[in-house]
C-alpha positions as CSV (number, residue, x, y, z in Angstrom):
1,M,135.9,145.1,151.7
2,T,137.6,148.4,152.5
3,E,141.0,146.7,152.4
4,A,140.2,145.1,149.1
5,R,139.0,148.4,147.6
6,H,142.2,150.1,148.7
7,L,144.2,147.3,147.1
8,L,142.3,147.6,143.8
9,Q,143.0,151.3,143.8
10,E,146.7,150.6,144.2
11,L,146.4,148.0,141.4
12,N,144.7,150.6,139.1
13,E,147.5,153.0,139.8
14,A,150.0,150.2,138.9
15,I,148.3,149.8,135.6
16,L,149.0,153.4,134.8
17,R,152.7,153.6,135.7
18,G,153.8,149.9,136.0
19,S,155.9,147.7,133.7
20,P,154.4,144.7,131.9
21,E,155.9,142.4,134.5
22,S,154.3,144.4,137.4
23,R,151.0,144.5,135.7
24,A,151.1,140.7,135.2
25,R,151.8,140.3,138.9
26,A,148.9,142.6,139.7
27,L,146.6,140.6,137.5
28,W,147.3,137.3,139.3
29,H,147.1,139.0,142.7
30,A,143.7,140.5,142.0
31,T,142.5,137.2,140.5
32,D,143.6,135.2,143.5
33,L,141.9,137.7,145.8
34,L,138.7,137.6,143.8
35,I,138.5,133.8,143.7
36,E,139.3,133.2,147.4
37,G,136.8,135.8,148.8
38,R,133.1,136.2,149.1
39,Y,131.7,139.3,147.4
40,T,128.5,140.9,146.2
41,E,127.9,141.4,142.5
42,D,128.8,145.2,142.9
43,Q,132.1,144.2,144.4
44,I,132.8,141.6,141.7
45,W,132.1,144.3,139.2
46,I,134.9,146.4,140.7
47,F,137.3,143.5,140.4
48,G,136.2,143.0,136.9
49,E,137.1,146.6,135.9
50,V,140.6,146.2,137.1
51,I,141.1,142.6,135.9
52,G,139.6,143.5,132.6
53,R,142.0,146.4,132.1
54,L,145.0,144.2,132.9
55,A,143.7,141.3,130.8
56,D,143.5,143.6,127.7
57,E,147.3,144.1,127.8
58,I,148.5,140.5,128.3
59,E,149.6,138.0,125.8
60,Q,147.4,135.0,124.5
61,A,149.1,132.5,126.8
62,A,148.4,134.6,129.9
63,R,144.7,135.1,128.8
64,A,144.4,131.4,128.5
65,K,145.7,131.0,132.0
66,L,143.2,133.6,133.2
67,S,140.4,131.8,131.5
68,R,141.4,128.5,133.3
69,R,141.5,130.3,136.6
70,L,138.1,132.0,136.2
71,A,136.3,129.1,134.5
72,H,135.2,127.4,137.7
73,S,134.8,130.5,139.8
74,S,131.3,131.8,140.8
75,N,133.0,135.2,141.4
76,A,134.2,135.5,137.8
77,P,133.3,139.1,136.5
78,F,130.7,138.7,133.7
79,R,132.4,141.2,131.4
80,V,135.8,139.5,131.7
81,V,134.2,136.1,131.1
82,M,132.4,137.4,128.0
83,N,135.6,138.8,126.6
84,L,137.4,135.6,127.2
85,A,134.5,133.5,125.7
86,F,134.5,135.5,122.5
87,D,138.3,135.4,122.0
88,D,139.2,133.9,118.7
89,S,141.7,131.6,120.3
90,I,140.0,128.4,121.6
91,D,142.8,128.1,124.2
92,V,141.5,131.3,125.7
93,A,137.7,130.8,125.1
94,G,137.5,127.1,125.7
95,P,137.8,126.9,129.5
96,V,135.0,129.5,130.2
97,L,132.8,128.2,127.4
98,Q,132.9,124.7,128.8
99,H,132.8,125.4,132.5
100,S,131.8,128.9,133.5
101,R,128.3,129.3,135.0
102,R,128.5,133.0,134.5
103,L,127.6,132.6,130.9
104,D,123.8,132.6,130.3
105,S,121.9,131.0,127.4
106,R,121.8,134.3,125.5
107,A,125.6,134.6,125.5
108,L,126.1,131.0,124.6
109,V,123.7,131.2,121.6
110,E,125.4,134.4,120.4
111,N,128.8,132.6,120.7
112,I,127.5,129.6,118.7
113,R,126.2,132.0,115.9
114,T,129.4,133.9,115.6
115,K,132.4,131.8,116.6
116,S,134.2,128.7,115.3
117,Q,133.4,125.0,115.5
118,P,136.0,124.5,118.4
119,H,134.0,127.1,120.3
120,L,130.8,125.1,119.7
121,L,132.6,121.9,120.7
122,A,133.5,123.4,124.1
123,I,129.9,124.5,124.7
124,S,128.7,121.0,123.8
125,K,130.6,119.7,126.8
126,R,129.1,121.9,129.4
127,N,127.7,120.4,132.6
128,S,124.2,121.8,131.8
129,I,122.9,122.8,128.4
130,P,119.3,124.1,128.0
131,V,117.2,123.5,124.9
132,E,117.6,126.9,123.4
133,V,121.4,126.2,123.3
134,T,121.2,122.6,122.0
135,D,118.8,123.8,119.2
136,E,121.6,126.0,118.0
137,L,124.3,123.4,118.4
138,V,122.5,120.6,116.4
139,T,121.7,123.1,113.7
140,R,125.1,124.9,113.3
141,G,127.5,122.3,114.7
142,N,129.7,119.9,112.6
143,R,129.6,116.2,113.1
144,E,131.9,116.2,116.0
145,V,129.9,118.9,117.8
146,V,126.6,117.1,117.3
147,Q,128.0,113.8,118.4
148,S,129.4,115.5,121.5
149,V,126.2,117.2,122.6
150,A,124.1,114.1,121.8
151,S,126.3,112.1,124.2
152,N,126.1,114.7,126.9
153,N,123.8,113.4,129.6
154,N,123.4,116.8,131.0
155,A,122.1,118.4,127.8
156,S,118.4,118.9,127.3
157,F,116.7,118.7,123.8
158,S,113.5,120.0,122.3
159,D,111.5,118.0,119.8
160,F,113.1,120.2,117.1
161,G,116.5,119.3,118.4
162,F,115.8,115.6,118.3
163,L,114.4,115.8,114.7
164,Q,117.5,117.7,113.6
165,M,119.7,115.0,115.0
166,I,117.6,112.2,113.6
167,K,118.0,113.7,110.1
168,R,121.7,114.0,110.5
169,S,122.0,110.5,111.9
170,E,121.1,109.0,108.5
171,T,124.8,109.2,107.5
172,D,126.3,109.0,111.0
173,S,125.9,105.7,112.8
174,I,127.7,107.0,115.9
175,L,125.2,109.9,116.3
176,A,122.3,107.4,115.8
177,E,123.6,105.3,118.6
178,H,124.0,108.4,120.9
179,I,120.5,109.5,120.2
180,G,119.0,106.1,120.8
181,L,120.7,105.8,124.2
182,R,118.9,109.0,125.4
183,K,116.1,107.8,127.8
184,E,114.1,111.0,127.3
185,I,113.7,110.7,123.5
186,P,109.9,110.6,122.7
187,R,108.7,107.2,121.6
188,H,107.5,108.3,118.2
189,M,110.9,109.9,117.5
190,F,112.7,106.7,118.7
191,Q,110.6,104.9,116.0
192,Q,111.7,107.3,113.4
193,L,115.4,106.9,114.4
194,I,115.2,103.1,114.3
195,A,113.4,103.3,110.9
196,K,116.5,105.0,109.5
197,A,119.3,103.3,111.5
198,S,121.6,100.7,110.2
199,D,121.4,97.0,111.3
200,D,124.5,97.5,113.5
201,V,123.0,100.4,115.3
202,K,119.7,98.5,115.8
203,R,121.6,95.6,117.3
204,K,123.6,97.8,119.6
205,L,120.6,99.7,120.8
206,E,118.7,96.4,121.4
207,Q,121.5,95.3,123.7
208,E,122.1,98.6,125.4
209,R,118.5,99.6,125.8
210,P,116.6,96.5,127.0
211,D,113.7,98.7,127.9
212,M,113.2,99.4,124.2
213,A,114.1,95.9,122.9
214,D,110.5,95.0,122.1
215,E,110.0,98.3,120.3
216,I,113.1,97.8,118.2
217,H,112.2,94.2,117.4
218,A,108.7,95.2,116.4
219,L,110.0,97.7,114.0
220,V,112.5,95.4,112.2
221,T,110.6,92.1,112.2
222,D,107.1,91.0,111.4
223,V,104.7,90.6,114.1
224,T,104.0,86.8,114.4
225,G,100.7,85.2,115.0
226,K,97.4,85.4,113.3
227,L,95.9,88.8,112.6
228,H,92.5,89.2,114.1
229,S,90.5,91.3,111.6
230,K,87.4,93.3,112.2
231,F,86.2,92.3,108.8
232,G,86.7,89.0,106.9
233,P,88.2,88.9,103.4
234,A,85.4,86.6,102.3
235,T,82.6,88.9,103.2
236,K,80.6,90.7,100.5
237,T,81.1,94.1,102.0
238,Y,84.9,93.7,101.8
239,F,84.9,92.7,98.2
240,E,82.7,95.6,97.3
241,A,84.9,98.0,99.2
242,K,88.0,96.6,97.5
243,R,86.5,96.9,94.1
244,Q,85.2,100.4,94.6
245,V,88.5,101.8,96.2
246,T,90.8,100.0,93.7
247,G,88.7,101.5,90.9
248,L,89.2,105.0,92.3
249,H,92.9,104.5,92.7
250,Q,93.2,103.2,89.1
251,R,91.5,106.4,87.9
252,G,93.7,108.6,90.0
253,R,90.9,109.8,92.2
254,L,91.8,108.1,95.5
255,N,93.0,111.0,97.6
256,E,92.9,112.6,101.1
257,K,89.3,113.7,100.6
258,S,88.3,110.1,99.8
259,I,90.0,108.8,103.0
260,L,88.4,111.5,105.1
261,E,84.9,110.7,103.8
262,Y,85.4,107.0,104.4
263,A,86.7,107.5,107.9
264,L,83.9,109.9,108.9
265,A,81.4,107.3,107.6
266,H,83.2,104.6,109.7
267,K,83.9,102.6,106.5
268,T,86.8,100.6,107.9
269,E,87.1,98.4,104.8
270,E,87.5,101.3,102.4
271,V,89.9,103.1,104.7
272,T,92.1,100.1,105.0
273,V,92.2,99.3,101.4
274,G,92.7,102.9,100.5
275,L,95.6,103.5,102.9
276,S,97.2,100.3,101.7
277,L,97.2,101.5,98.1
278,L,98.3,105.1,98.9
279,C,101.1,104.0,101.2
280,S,102.2,101.0,99.2
281,L,101.8,98.9,102.3
282,P,100.4,95.4,102.7
283,V,96.8,95.3,103.9
284,D,97.8,93.5,107.1
285,V,100.0,96.4,108.3
286,V,97.3,99.0,107.8
287,E,94.6,96.7,109.2
288,R,96.7,96.0,112.3
289,T,97.2,99.7,112.8
290,L,93.5,100.4,112.8
291,V,92.3,97.2,114.6
292,H,94.7,97.6,117.5
293,N,94.3,101.4,117.6
294,N,98.0,102.1,117.1
295,T,97.7,105.9,117.4
296,E,101.4,106.5,116.7
297,M,101.4,104.6,113.5
298,I,98.1,106.2,112.5
299,L,99.6,109.7,112.9
300,I,102.8,108.6,111.1
301,L,100.7,107.3,108.1
302,A,98.8,110.6,108.0
303,K,101.9,112.7,108.2
304,A,103.8,110.7,105.6
305,L,100.9,111.2,103.2
306,G,100.8,114.9,103.8
307,Y,97.3,114.9,105.4
308,D,96.1,117.7,107.7
309,W,95.0,117.2,111.3
310,Q,91.3,116.8,110.4
311,T,92.0,113.7,108.3
312,A,94.4,112.3,111.0
313,M,91.8,112.9,113.7
314,S,89.1,111.1,111.6
315,L,91.4,108.1,111.4
316,L,92.1,108.2,115.1
317,F,88.4,108.2,115.8
318,L,87.8,105.3,113.4
319,G,90.3,103.1,115.2
320,A,89.3,104.1,118.8
321,N,87.0,102.0,120.9
322,D,83.4,103.0,120.2
323,H,84.9,105.7,118.0
324,R,85.5,107.9,121.1
325,I,88.6,109.8,122.3
326,G,88.7,112.0,125.4
327,S,89.3,115.7,124.8
328,G,92.6,115.6,126.8
329,D,93.9,112.6,124.9
330,L,92.9,114.2,121.6
331,E,94.8,117.4,122.4
332,D,97.9,115.3,123.3
333,L,97.5,113.5,119.9
334,K,97.1,116.8,118.1
335,R,100.4,118.1,119.6
336,E,102.2,114.8,118.7
337,F,100.9,115.1,115.1
338,A,102.2,118.6,114.8
339,R,105.7,117.5,116.1
340,L,106.0,114.7,113.5
341,D,108.3,115.4,110.6
342,P,107.0,114.3,107.1
343,E,110.3,113.1,105.9
344,T,111.1,111.0,108.9
345,S,107.5,109.7,108.9
346,Q,108.1,108.5,105.3
347,G,111.2,106.8,106.6
348,V,109.0,104.7,109.0
349,L,106.9,103.7,106.1
350,K,109.9,102.7,104.1
351,A,111.0,100.5,107.0
352,Y,107.7,98.7,107.1
353,R,107.8,98.1,103.4
354,S,111.3,96.7,103.4
355,R,110.8,94.4,106.3
356,K,108.0,92.4,104.7
357,S,109.3,89.0,103.8
358,A,108.2,87.0,100.8
359,A,106.4,84.6,103.0
360,A,104.4,87.4,104.6
361,V,103.4,88.8,101.2
362,E,102.3,85.3,100.2
363,M,100.2,85.1,103.3
364,D,98.5,88.4,102.4
365,Q,97.8,87.1,98.9
366,R,96.2,84.0,100.3
367,R,94.1,86.0,102.8
368,L,93.1,88.8,100.4
369,P,93.6,87.3,96.9
370,Q,91.4,89.9,95.1
371,L,93.5,92.9,96.2
372,Y,96.6,91.5,94.5
373,A,94.9,90.3,91.4
């Protein structure tokens, strides 16, 4: 390194007394030497001091060239890369923002919060993007930025990031398709996405994600076949439950407290009729959810109604086999409930309502005539 140190000293002297042309030659010479060698961080810092001083005095086109040269180098001086990344010109900032591994998450987040959308777009194309960076991109980025990061297979997303993108996809079918193609999207969020997606997006995802075809189909078409109920519509207990719960609803007294009390008492009929009325859902949808212990849909119903975890938990126990749930499974369900978004959960309910055909409604009326009287 002695030779390199002497060379850098000569370059430093050239800065002080050289012409603009000689300084430019010194810059590229130092840059070539840095890129081609193997150095410690302290040695790289020395290069950075010289290159940084030279870079401060060159024109924008030359700074853009320097950015391209350093973007793929593991020897790029951190301070120089930072200065280039925060340059107002995207021609200068773009290469290091997209490619440089010398920029950490903190620097990228700061850049996202202070620079322009073209800067954000460059970051969205990086070869690896951690969740703390994607959270900022999907919150602050414009449509092009969010579409770009959603299609980046090397980007990682938190649940917050997925929810932000799902909200924005309501008016952006391209974004909805990009989100739906991500294999790591949690299942309950995929359901929320499909509930809001257009028919074209649903068809494309059904073709491009055969692993989720059944899930998509189940969300947009009625489940065929006879529903096996835990209680029959002709039983005395059902009619009494229907009469009591409907009366409460008509008087405006059917609420979360009512549902909680029914669930804690294992009154399946009352819970089914009550949720049907409160969610404006046909009885068979609510009944199927409880009978088949569809924990995801139970949580979505509770979240859409604005219920707290205690009520949601009571509904889960009501639908569980022997009304029992392991402590580990219960903790997982609690975390899933906390992640659910009320607005998107309401979107799932809307999808269930809209997909019910006239024939299905007529079937419900024949099966439970008193409820629709």
